[in-house]
N, C-alpha and C positions, 0 to 999 in steps of 0.2 A: 322462372329458371327451372330447367329440368333437373331434379335431384339425382336421377339415376345415372346421368352422364357426368363424368369427371370434367370439371371446367378447364379450359385452357388458362393457365396462369402466366400473365405477362408482367414482368417486373421492370419498372422505370429505374434502371441502374444508375443513370446519371443524376437523377433527382435525389435518390437515396444517398449517393456518395457525397454530394454537397451537404445534405441535411445532417448526415452522420458526422461529417467533419466539423460543422458549426455547432451542433447540438450536444455532442458527447464529449466527455473529458478527453483531452489529448493524451494519447499513449505513445510511448517510444520504446524501442528495444534498448538493450544495454549499450549499444553502439550509437544510440541517438536517432535511429531510423523511425520516422513517424508511422504508426500502425492503427491509430484509433478509428479512422474512417473505415479501413478494411475490416476490422473486427466488428464494427457496428453493422455494416452491410451484410457480412457473412452470418451474423447472428440472426438478422432478419430473414435471410434466405433459408437458413436451417429451420427457422420457425415455420415459414411458409411451406417448406417441403413436408414437414410433419403434418401440417394442416391439410395439405392436398397431395397425399402420397402417390396417387394413381394418375395425376394430371400431366398432360403435356405442359411444358414449362419453357420459358425463354427469359433471359436477362438481357435487356437492351440498353446499350450505351450510345451516346453521341459519338459519331466518327470525327476524326480531325478534319479541319478544312472548312471552307464556306459551304452554305446550303443555298437552295433556290431562293430562300427568303432574303439573303444578302443581296442577290441580284435584283429583287423587287424593291428593296429599300436599303440604301447603303449604310444607314445609321442603325439598322436592326442589331440589337444587343451591343451597340458600339460603346455604350457607357459602362458596360460591365468591366470591373477590374480584371486583370489577368488572373488565371488560376493560381492560388497561393502555392509556393514551392513545396510546402509540407503536404499539400493535397496532391499536387502533380506527382510527387514521389510514390503515392499510394495507388495510382491508377493501374500500372502494369502488374504489381503484386496481386491486386484485387482480381483483375482479369484472369491471371494465372490460377488463382484459387477457385474461381467460378468454373473454369474449364476442368480443373482437376476434380472438382466435385461431380463432374459428369453433366453439368447443366449447359444447355445450348446458350451460347453467347452471340449476340448479333450487334454489329456496328456497320451501318450502311452509309457510304459516302454520298454527299449531296443532299441528304435529308436529315432531320433530327430523329432522336429516339422516339419522340411522340408520334411521328409519321409512321415509323415502322410498327409501333404498337397499334396505332389506328388501323393500319392496313391489315395486320394479322387479326385484330379484333373483328373487323368487318367481314373478312373471309370466314372466320369461325362462326360469327352470328348468322351469316347468310346460310350456313350449313346447319343451323339450328342447334349449334353447340354453345353452351354457356361460356362466358369469359369473365375472369377476375383480373382486373388491372391493379397491381400494387404500386401506388404512387402517392405523393403528397402534393402533386401539381394540380391546381384548380382548373387549368386549361382542359384537362382530360375529362371534365364533367360533360363536355359536348359529345363524348362517345357513348355515354350511358344510354341504354335502352332496355327493353325487356330481357335481352340476353346478356348485357354487359353491366358489371358492377365494379365500382372502385373500392379498394381497401387501402387505408392508410395504416400500414403495419406499425409505424412509430407511435401513432396515437390510438390505434384500435378502432377508428371510425370507419363505417361502411356507408357508401352512397349508392343507392339505387335511384330509380326515377323519382320516387316520392322524396328521397333524401336530398336530391339536387334541388327540387322545388323548395324544400324546407330551408336549405342552406343559402341558396342564392335568390330565392323569390321568383325564379322563372324555371321553366323546364329545360332539359338538356338541349332541345331543339333551338333555344334562344341564347344559349351560352355564348356562341360565337359573336352574335350581335351585341350582347352585353359587354363582352371584352373589347369589341371593336369601338363601341361608343365611348367607353370610359378610359380605354387605353390600358397599357400594362407597363408600369415603371420598370419591373424586373427585366422584361424583354425589350424595353424601349419601343413598344408599340404606341404610336402617338395618340390615337383616338381623337376625339373632338375636344378642343380646349374648353375648360369650364364645365365639362360633363363628368361628374363623378358617379359613384355607385348608386346613390339615391336617385339622381337625375336619369341615369340610364335605365334603372328599374322602373321609374315612373313613366318614361316614354314607351317602353316595351309593353308594360301591363296596361297602361292607359289607353293605348291605341290598339292593343290586342294583336300584335304581330311583330314581324322582324323589321330590319332597317328599311327594306323596300316599302313596307306598309307605312313606316314613319315618314319617309320622304314623299310618299304619295298623299299624305295627309298633314302636311306642315301647317295648313290653315287651322287645324284643330288643336295644335300644340299649345297656343296661348291659353286655351280653356282648361288645360290639365292642372290638377292641384300640385304643381311643382314650383319650387322656389325659382324665381327669375324666368318663368314660362314665357312671358311676353317677348323676351329677347332671344329665346332659344331658336326659333325658325331662322333668324338671321345668321346665328352661329352655325347651325347645321348646314345651311346653304353654302356659307363661306368655306366650310371645311368638308364639303361633301366628298371630294376626291380623296382626302386624307382618311375619312371614315371608311370608305370602301377599300382603300389600300390596307387599312388596319384590319378589316374583315378578312382580307386575303392572308395577311400575316398571322392572324389568330386561328385560321382554319387548319386543323390537323388533316394532312393528306390521308386518304384511305385507299389510294390506288398506286402505291409505290411498286416498282418492279423489284421483286425479291427473289433471291436464288433458293429460298427455302419455303416449303409448304407447311401448313399447320400440322399435318400428319407426321412430319419429320422431326417434331420438337419433343419427342419423348426423352427424358433424361437417361443418360447412360450410367454404367457402373462407375462409382468414384475410383480414381487412380490413387490407391492408398500410398504407394511409394512416393508419388509426386507430392501428395498432401503432407506426408511426413517431412519431406525436405522443405516445403514451403512453411509449414508451421514451426519447424526448427528455426529457420531464418527470421521469421516474424516473431518468434518467441511466444507463440500461443500455447502455453505450457499445458493447460487442461486438455485442449483438443489433441495436442501431440501425445499426451499420456494416454488418452482414450484410444487413439489409433495403435499405439505401440502395444497396449494391453490386448487390444483386439487381435493384432497380429500374433501375439504370444499365445493367446488362447486357441488360435487357429493352427498353431504349430508352424507358422511361416517365419523364416529367418528375415531379419531386417538389418540392413547395414548400420553399424554403430559408428559413433564419431570418435571413440577412442581408437587406438591402433590395434585392437584385438579383432581377429576375424569373427564373423558371425557363426559360432559353432554351438552345438548343443552342450549345455552344461552337464557335468557329472557331479551329482550331489549324492552323498552317501549318508545313511543312517547307521550310527554305531550302537549295536546292541550287545556286543560281546567283548570280552577282554582282548581277544586276539586282534580284532580290528582296531581297538583302542591303542594297543601296543604299536601297531603299524603306524597309526597317525601320530602318536607321541614321538616316534622315531623321526617322522617327517618334520615335525615341529622343531625337534632338536637340531636337525640338519639345515633347516631353512634359514637364509640370511635375514628374513623378515617374515613374520606371519601375522595374519589378521585374525582377531577373535571377537566374539560377540556373546552377550548373555541374553537368554529369554527368561522372562519373569512374569509374575502375576500382577504387577502394577507399574505404572509409569513413574511413580514416586519411589525413588531409590531407597529411602529410609523405611518404606513399608513393604518393599517388594520381596517376594520369595523366589529363589532360583529354581527354574524349571528345566533349563538345559543350556548347553554351551555349543558354539559352532566355531569352525576354524577354516581358513583358506591359506594355502601356501603358493598357489599359482592361479592365474585367471581361469574361471570356468570350472575349477575343481575345488570342492569344499565338502565338509562333513559336519553333521549335527549329532551331538551326544545328548539324548533325552535323559533326564535325571529324576523328574518328579511329575510326569503326566499322570492324571488320576481319573480318567474317564473309564466307563465300563468296557472291558475287553482290551485294555491297553496291553501291548506285549511286555514281556519281562524286561525291565531296564536295569542298567548298572547302578550300583549303590552310589548315591550322591557324595557321601563323605569320602568313600574310597577313591572315586574319580578325582575329586578336588585334591586329595592328598597326593595323587600322582601328577596333577597339573601344577600344584603349588611351587615346586622347584623351578619350573619353567616360567610361570607367571611372576614369581618374586625375584627372578634373576635380573638385576639392573643391566647386566652386560648383554642380555639377549633381547634385541630390538623387537618391539611389538607394535601393532597398529590396531586402531579401533575407530568407529564412528561415534562421536560423543562419548569418549573414553571415560570421562568423569563419572557417568552413570554406572558403567560396568565396574569401575574401581570401587565405588561405594557399595554396590550390591555384593561384590565378592568379599569386601572387608567384613561384612556381617557373618561370613562363613570362615573367618580367620585367614583369608588370603590377602596379603598386602601387596597388591600389584605394583611392580616397578619395571622400569625399562620401556615404558610406552614412548616410543620415539616419534610416532606420527598419529595424528587424529584427522581423518578426512574432512570432518565438519570444520575444524579450525583451519585446515589448508585452504578450503574454499573461501572461508570468511576472510582470511588474510589476503588471499589473491584478489578478491573483489567483494567487499561487504554488501554492495547494493545490487549485484547482478542477479541474485536469486535468493530464495530461502535456502537454508543450509541443512535441512533434513535430508535423509538418504534418498527418498523418492524424488525430491526436486533435483538433487545433485545428479542422480542417475540419468534423469531426463535431460538436464542441461549439458553435462560433460561427457556422458556415454551415449546419449541419444537412445536410451533404452527404458522401457517401462518396467517397473518392479511389481511384485505382488504386494498389495497393501494389506495391512492388518485386518481391515474391515472385510477384505475378500475371503478371509479364512475364519474370521471370528464373528462376523455379522455386525450389526449396528444397534445403537440405542440400548434400552433396558435389558434386552435379551442377548447382548454381546457376551461371548464366552471369554473367560480368562485363558491364558495360553496353556495352562495345564489341562484344560478341558478339550483342547483341540486335537483331533486325531493325528497320529504321526504321519499318515499319508499326505496331509496338508501342512502340518507344522514343520516337518523336517526340511522339505524343499524351501519353505519360507525362511527358516532360520539359516540354512546353508547359504541361501542367496544373499542374506545380509552380510555374511563374512566375505563372500565372493565380490560383491559390489564394492565393499569397503576397500578391498585390495586393488580392484580395478580403478577406483576413483583416485587412490593414492598414486598409482602409476601414471595417471593422467595429470593430476594436479601438481605433484612435487616438481617435475621438470619445469613447469611454468613458473613456479615460485623461485626455483634456482636461477632461472634466466634473469630475474629481476635483481637478484643480489640482496637489496635492502629488504624486500618482503620476506625472503627466506630467513633473514636475521630477525625480523619481527616475530616470525613464527617460532623460530628455534630459541630465541633468547627471552621472549616475553610470553607468548601465548602457551607454549607447551610447558615451561616450568611453572606457570601460574595454575595450570589445570589441576595438578594434584594438591596444590595449596587450597584451592576452592573446594575440592573434594573433602579435605580435612575440616574446613570451616563448616561445611554443610553437615558433616557427621557430628561435629561438636554440638552444633545448635546453640540456642540461647534460652535462658530461663525467663519466664514471664509470670507475673502475679495474676492468676486467674480471678482471685477475689477482688482485687483492685479494678480489674477490667469489668467485672460484673457490676460493681458500684457505679463505675463511670457510664456503663451502658444504661443503667436505670436512670441516672441523672440526664443523660442525653435524651432518653425517651420522654422524660418530663418536660424538658425544654422544647422538644418537638411538638408536644401537645399544646404548650403555651403559644408557640409560634403559629400552630394551626388555628387556634382560636383567634389570634390576632389577624390572621389572613382572612378568616370568615367575616370578621368585623369590618375589615377594609373593603371586602368584596360585597358585603351586604347579603351574603348567602353562603351556605356550606357547599363545598366542592372537593373533589379529589385533587390534592396538591401534586400528586404524581402523574396526573393525566394531562398531557400536552393539549389534547382536544378541549378539555374543560377549562384549562388555564387560558387557552386562546380565546375562548368565548368570553371569559371574565375580563381579560385585559383589553382586548381589541373591540369586542362588540358592546359589552356593557359599560366599560370605563372609557372607551374611545381613545386609548393610548395610541401614539403614532406607530405605524408598522415600519420598523427599521430594517428588517430583512425577512426573506421568505425561505421556506424549505424547498427541497427539490420538487415537491409536488405542488408548490405554489401557495402553501398555507403560511400564514404569519408565523415567524419563528419564535420559539420560547427558549432558545439556546442561552447558555450562561452569559456569553458576551453581549447578547441583546438585552437580557435582564439587567446586566451591569450598567449598560448605557442608559436604559430607562431609569434605573435607580439614580444615576448621576444627574439626570434631568429633574430629580426631585420627586419621583413617583414612589410612594411608600410600599405598595404591594409587591413589586418586583424585588425590592430589598428583603422583604420578609421571606419570599419564596427562595431566594438565594441562600439565606441563613438556614432555612429548613433543609434545603438540599445538601448543604455542607454537613450539617449534623447527621442527616440520614446516611450519607456516604461513610462518615466516620464510624457510625454505629454498625452498619451492615458489613463494612469491609474489615474493621478492626475490633471494636469492643465486643461485638457478638461473635465474630469469626475466630479471633485469635485463640480463645480458650478451646475451641473445637479442634484447632490445629496442633494442640499439644500431643506429642507422640507418647502413647501410654507406656512404651518400653523404656524411654529415656526421661520422660517428664519435661521435655524441652520442645521448642519449636525449631523446625529444620527448614529453612528457606532453600530454594534452588537458585543458584547463580547461573546466569546465561552469558557465555562469552561471545556467542555468535548471533546477536540480535540487533544491536544498535549499529547505525551506519558509521559512527565515529570511533568505535573501539571501547566506549563506556560499557561497564557491566550493567546488567539489569537483573532483577530478582522477581521471583513469583512464589506464591503459596507459602508464606505471605509475601507481598511486594513491600519490601522494607524501604524502597527508594522514595515512596510517595507519602510517608507519614508527615503531616504538616509540622513545621517547627515554629511558625510565626503566630499561631493561635494558642490560647490557653488549653483548648480541647485537644489539640494535636500534641502539645507538650505533656499533657496528662497520659496520653497513650504511651509516650516514651518513658514515663515514670514507671510503667508496668514492666519494662525490660530491666530486670534486676540481676544482682550478683548473688551467688550462693553464699552461705555462711562462711566467714573467714576470707572472703574475697571482696574486691571492689571493682566497679566498672571504670575503665579508663578509655577516654575518647581522644584520638589524635587527629587533628584536622589541618590541612594545608590552608594557609592564609592567602586569600586573593590570588589563587594559583593561576587562573587564566589571565588576569591582568599582568602578572609577572612574566608569563609566557609571551604575552603581547609585547611587553617591553623588550624582551630578549629577541623575539623574531623581528620586530620593527626596527630595533637598534636606534630608538629615538632617545637622544641624550637627555631630554627633559624628564621622560618617564624613568629611564635608567637611574638618573641622579636622585629622583624622589625615592625610589626603592632602596638605593644604596645608602641613603642617609637615614633610612628607617622612618621616613615621613608617613603620615596618614595620606595615602595617595589620593583619596577623594577630596580631602581638605586642600591638598596641593593643587589638584585639578581645579577646584573651585577658585582658589586664589588666582590661578592663571586665566581662567575663563572670565571671571567677574572683575579682574583687575584690582584685587585688594590684597593686603598682606595676609599671611597665614593666620595671624591672631584675629583679624577682622572678619574671617569667614563665619557666616551665620549657619545655624542648623539647617535652614531651608536651602541655602546655597550649597552646603555639603551634600544634601539629599539630591539636589538637581545634578550636581557633578557626578554623583554615584550613578544616577540614571544615564548620564551621558557616557561615562566609562563603560558600563555594562551594555548599554544600548548599542554603542558602536560595534562592540564585539559581536553582537547578534544581528548586525545589519539594520538597526532601527532607522526609519526615515525621520525627517523633520516633523512630519505629521504625527507619527507614533510617539516621538519624544514630547511634542507639544501636549498630546493627550495625557501622557504619563505625569508630566510635571506641572500641568495646569497653566500653560501659557499659550499664546497664539502661535500659529505656524511660522510667521515671520520672525518672532522672537527666538523660537527654538532653532530655526535655521541660522540665526545670528550666533547662537551659542555654539552650534556645530562648527561654523566657519572660524570662530575664535579658537575653538579647541584645536582644529587642524593647523591654524596659524601658530599656536604655541607648541604643538606636537607634530611637526611636519613629517617626521619619520613614520608616524602611524598612517597618515594619508598615503605616503609613498608605498608602505607595505601593502595597504589595501589595493592600490592600483596595480602593483606588481603581481599580487596574488590573483586578481581578476585576469590579468594577462596570461599568467602561467596556466590557470584553469582553462582558459579559452584555447591556449596553444597545445597543452598536453592532454586536456580532458580529465585531469585529476589534480588534486593538491596533496601535500604530504605533511606528516607530523615531523617533529624534530628527529624521531627515530626511524623515519622512512615508511611508516604506515601510509597507505594511499586511500583516498576517498575519491572514487570516480564520479564524475558529474555529467552524465549523458545529456542532461537538459541544458548544458551551458551553451549549446549552439542552437537551441530551439528558436524557431521563428515566432513562437508565442512569447511575447514580451514578459508577461507575468511569470512564466515558467523559467525563462532565462534569468530574470532578476532574482528569482528565488534561488536558483543555482549559484548565482554570484554571491548572494548573502551566505549561503552554505559554505562556499569556497573560502570566504574570509574567516568564518567562525570555526570550521572543521579543524584546521591545523592547531588552534588553541585548545579546543575541547578534546581533540584526539591526543594531543601531547599530554594534556592533564591526565587523560585516561591511561596512557602509557606509563606516566610517572607513578601513579598510585599502584599500578600493576607491578612495576619493578620494585617498588617499596614493599609490597606484600610478599614478593618472592624472597627479598632480603630479610625481612622481619621473621618470616616463617622459618627460614634456614637458621637464623640466629637462635630463635626459641627452641627449635628442635635440637640444635647442637649443644646449646648451653644447659639444657635441662631445666631452665627456669620454669617455675610453676605459674605460667601465664599462657594464654591462648587467645588468638583472634576469633571473635564470635560473629562479627558482622563487618561488612564493607558497604558504606553508603556514600555515593558520589565521591567526594575528596576526603572522606573520613574513614578511619579504622577504629573499631570498637573492640576492646579486649576485656577479658576477665583476668585479674591479676591478684595473686595472694597478697594479703594486706602488708606483710613485712617486706615485700619486694617493690612497692610502689615507686620509690625514688629511682631504684636501679633500672627498672623497666622503662620508666618515663624518659630517663636520660638516653638509654639505648635506642628507644623507639624514635625519639627526636633526631638522633644522629643518623640513623639508617634512612628514615623518611627524607631528611634534608639532603642526603647524599644520593638520592635516587636519580638525580639529573644534575648536570653541570650547566647552570645558567649564568648569564652575565649580571644577574641580580640574586640576592639571597633567597633561598627557598625556605620560607619560614613555616615552622610546624608548631601549633599550639596544642597542649594537652590539658585535659581536665579529668578530675577523679570524683566519683560519687557512688552512692549506694544503688543508683539507677542511671539509665542512659541520659535522662534529662538533666540530672545533677552534674553529670560528667561533661556534657556538651558545652 
């Protein structure tokens, strides 16, 4: 191949479309539109264009309707199932994207994509120009010669003449005969019955020629070292006509009449506006963001999807008192203004304030730098003086304000003596309540989705990695527009999102009555922080280290050699190669898996080493995540740990936490409980934990309106014991510990959509027995089955399910043609109303408890929220008073048809109190 000439690149679009559809994970938009195959093919095309930037290029697809092969053989491809609906829906969007990328797209009626590719390849090769055919189709190997190479972009393999020989055992000139003799099940090419790959290869190589040579030398066939060689001549003669018909069907045409010449296949300039619209509708967010940022950098206006015109933004940097006075007056007169802080850290408890920005109308915003510290920075206004002037505005509860992730800004400003009040809206929470699953809820993602605009990223102005600047080090020429844009985008997002929330009614209520009042409560809990015993954690860490060393020695003994327990590759070699354990699952790259679930199954089968590895992993995670890390996270200013609570992360409304993650500290193991023992009360105080009892089951009883479950809870029965009595047909007194344990697995398993297979595995019975338990459960509690069926139907009809308070969880995959995805969405549909209602209840409780503690002046404070539990520090002499008030308010957080039971405990540490 001539290196100096850019090769003609021909892409087998139809082949890649099918392969991407079947090989890649199914993707859908928020509306349920399938997009995975489109994205897969476009990724491949983008990669090829980078690889061959100067090449003529064509993407070739099969045209609709019959081809000449159908006329030759009526059963050609007849057994192929029709194109799946989820794939059919992606053909037109893919074609549109290919054209918008400026790539020549060819569909020629009466022939297949292979024939168009073959003809173009022949024309190019005859002109001495190299050709690269991108395909995964083995039929194309017949086109390979000194000028033509095949590239499989999905696997990275390249086939030249030598490669074809190596892969198939014959050269490109015999591929047609090879395919004709053995047939092709995919295309329904019949071939010769009884002739497979090995026989076809033996005939072609043994007689040194094509089918004509074989049929001219049938008398020599019995002497070939081929299985069943003596009967082959008879078979070949009997099916001669079919063999030659198969050769016609397998032959790629290289003389199609085409309206385009090779020289006309140079890619054009991509249509950026068309691609922006396509990527918006397909929700290809990263590519959309890239295009919007490119347009912004070029100064080109792009139509946005909010109702504001594409105008140039007016952003001002405030460096003198006169301009600050002007903006303060605008803030006083505005019915609502957006504000944002710029700081030195993403962690509010460590951040120092660098500047503030404001917006009172779309596309107009200002930034007030307060503490930029680089060489040559202009004179800035005094931070304390500016904050003193802003304080009356920011602290006025009657003056509505707006922010994106306002909790962060509230906490930052609190460190400077500004107690922000009157935050009426938070664009992050508006988006989250509107649709928790539609997008991530950071500003850049929201601007992309709801405004259709690209924003300046922090990395764009600060750099990346170890050399990334903090905000105070960034020049005002870059920092000011970035900061002002934040306030502007926040205001524009609110104007787009709030009307959508108001239209729904119930969602506006969830936002207004739950999420917004909760936000300052969480801010206060974060600022308060919690006390931990660093010395106790250090002791625990040392002990965990010793246990890990002992487990490591045990593992070496069981393996018969030393190895790195943290290396999947080395563990793989020990478990599967040396010990010969069964391979239960493989990784995406085809390697035997060493995932936790696989090790657990191997351990259940009685294999000792996987059990030891699992124990070592558990201790290692506890040590690195908690006992080593928690002391490092103690804030030197407060002497406490300050977690961050996230309102806009989980799909169902549950809170999550990070740095540290308090939700995942194990409670069932002694090691996990020891970590909880390190969460302590200061002198003169006790830790109080208040926990909802079986809240999701109680919500299930309320939602399902099942008389059996309602009655069990109203009577105050042990619901797991009551379920066991019903399922196993015994009296309450006769229920054994094992029966109660099984009933508990059934109760919770059904909430989470567990199958009979999953239940069988959990309680150690066969599938038939577990199905019998489930059937008996539904017979005793028919309301639960009715609720599940109604919920599935509602999810399919509306595309979402709701909590008791109107929070929605959208389920785009509820209509997926992929059964696994659809079943997963159905399971989520059943569980989400219960888990989401439980989340709403604890949030409502937190709002009430906080208001009570603030108003009463009681010396007690909430320091943690974990799942269905609140953890408080309470002065010792107030224990009884706070316990009573806490139980009353948490129990009253929802009105259910069963009692909402709250249990409290008290101790010197969290473990004692729980």
